[in-house]
Structures are given as C-alpha cells and as structure tokens.
C-alpha positions in Angstrom: -0.2 0.3 -0.3 2.8 2.9 1.6 4.2 1.7 -1.9 1.4 2.5 -4.6 0.7 5.5 -2.9 5.0 6.7 -3.1 4.4 5.8 -6.9 0.8 7.9 -7.4 2.9 10.6 -6.3 5.6 11.0 -7.7 3.6 10.5 -10.9 1.4 13.8 -10.1 5.7 15.3 -9.3 6.5 14.3 -12.9 2.4 15.5 -14.0 2.9 18.8 -12.7 6.3 19.2 -13.3 5.6 18.3 -17.8 2.5 20.6 -17.5 4.7 24.1 -15.9 7.7 23.2 -18.5 5.3 23.1 -21.5 3.5 26.7 -20.3 6.7 28.1 -20.0 7.4 27.3 -23.3 4.5 28.4 -24.4 4.3 31.6 -23.0 8.1 32.0 -23.2 9.3 31.3 -26.1 10.3 32.9 -29.8 8.3 35.6 -30.5 6.4 35.9 -27.0 6.1 39.3 -25.0 9.2 38.3 -23.8 11.0 37.6 -26.2 9.8 39.7 -29.7 11.2 38.4 -33.3 13.0 40.8 -34.7 14.2 41.1 -38.1 17.0 40.9 -39.1 16.9 44.5 -41.5 16.5 46.0 -37.4 19.8 43.8 -35.6 21.0 44.5 -38.7 20.2 49.0 -37.9 20.8 48.3 -33.9 24.5 47.5 -34.3 25.5 48.8 -37.5 28.5 51.6 -37.8 27.1 54.0 -40.8 30.2 55.6 -43.0 29.6 60.2 -42.9 32.2 62.5 -44.2 32.7 65.8 -42.5 33.5 69.1 -44.1 35.9 71.3 -42.4 34.1 73.6 -39.7 31.3 71.3 -40.0 30.3 69.9 -36.0 29.2 66.4 -35.4 27.0 66.7 -32.1 26.3 62.8 -31.3 23.1 61.9 -29.4 23.4 59.7 -26.1 25.1 56.6 -26.4 26.5 57.7 -29.7 30.0 56.3 -30.7 31.8 58.0 -32.6 35.1 56.7 -35.1 36.5 59.3 -36.8 38.6 57.2 -40.1 40.4 60.0 -41.5 41.6 63.4 -41.3 41.0 66.2 -38.2 38.7 66.5 -35.6 39.0 68.1 -32.0 36.2 67.2 -29.6 33.7 69.6 -28.5 32.5 69.4 -24.4 29.5 70.0 -23.4 31.1 72.9 -20.9 31.8 70.5 -18.1 32.2 67.1 -19.0 33.3 65.8 -22.1 33.8 63.2 -24.8 34.4 59.6 -23.5 37.6 58.1 -26.0 36.9 54.8 -24.1 40.3 53.2 -26.5 42.7 55.5 -24.2 40.1 55.2 -21.2 40.0 59.6 -21.2 37.5 62.2 -21.8 38.6 65.0 -24.2 37.6 68.7 -23.1 37.4 70.6 -26.5 39.8 70.8 -29.0 42.1 68.2 -27.8 42.5 66.0 -31.5 40.6 63.2 -32.1 43.5 60.2 -32.2 42.1 57.9 -35.1 40.6 54.8 -34.9 39.4 55.6 -31.3 36.1 54.8 -30.2 34.3 57.1 -28.1 31.5 57.4 -26.8 28.9 60.4 -25.6 27.2 60.1 -22.7 24.0 62.5 -22.9 22.5 65.0 -26.2 23.9 67.7 -24.2 25.9 69.1 -27.1 29.3 67.2 -27.3 31.4 65.8 -30.6 34.0 66.4 -32.8 34.4 69.6 -35.3 36.4 68.7 -38.4 39.3 70.5 -38.6 40.0 69.3 -42.4 37.9 66.6 -44.4 37.2 63.5 -42.6 35.4 60.2 -42.1 33.6 59.3 -39.2 32.2 55.6 -38.7 28.7 56.4 -36.4 25.9 54.5 -34.8 23.5 56.5 -33.1 21.8 59.8 -33.6 23.6 62.7 -34.1 23.0 66.4 -35.9 25.4 67.8 -38.4 26.5 72.0 -38.2 
C-alpha cells in the first residue's frame, strides 16, 4: 500500500512538472511578449555603424549613447562645458580642442552638445543619433 502511494505521488509530481514546462515554453518562447521576434534589418541597423563625411568646420553632435570613430582626417573634441567626450580606447575624457585620434572609439554619454569638430575633410563611422552643423 505504501509503495502504491509513493508511485501515485511520483506520477503526480512528474505530471505537474511536465505541465509547468509546457506552460513555460508556450509563454516564453520566440515571438512571445518576453521574447519578441525582430527582423534582421532591425538588428543590423542597431549594431552597425554608418559612414559619413564631414567638411572642414562642420560639427558632429552626438545623441545619448552615440559612438564615433574618426577614420580619416583631423578633428577635435567638443565638450558640454563641464564634461568631455569619452574616449573609450584611451580611457580619458576629451575636452574642447583636444585632438581626436584616428580609430579611437568615442562615446557621447548624453545629448548635451558633445561631439567633434572637423578640422579637415574627415570620414567618420557613427552609430546612434547625431546632428551635423
């Protein structure tokens, strides 16, 4: 009798775990609100850089979280009056007038007027929002 109760109890536990696994898989699977489907173009736009050309004297001001890489030409940093543009490659803040090194990854932490000023014709890779003045 005791063996029969243990067997019934084990079967009930296995059934509960099985139903729970099915419910979990249905609710959290691809395409659910917890794991939405995204298109390849959306992911590509999110993770890829755009290439833009700046003329001498043009200012590129980044939005919050914008990443900038100077690929050719010369440029200097533009700060917001208090904090600089984060040079993630060098681990430093670049204040207004500091030279932007080629191929260094810059980060604009906030949309508060920070960016770069092209001294010569320059090509820049950029990811995120920006304005050119």
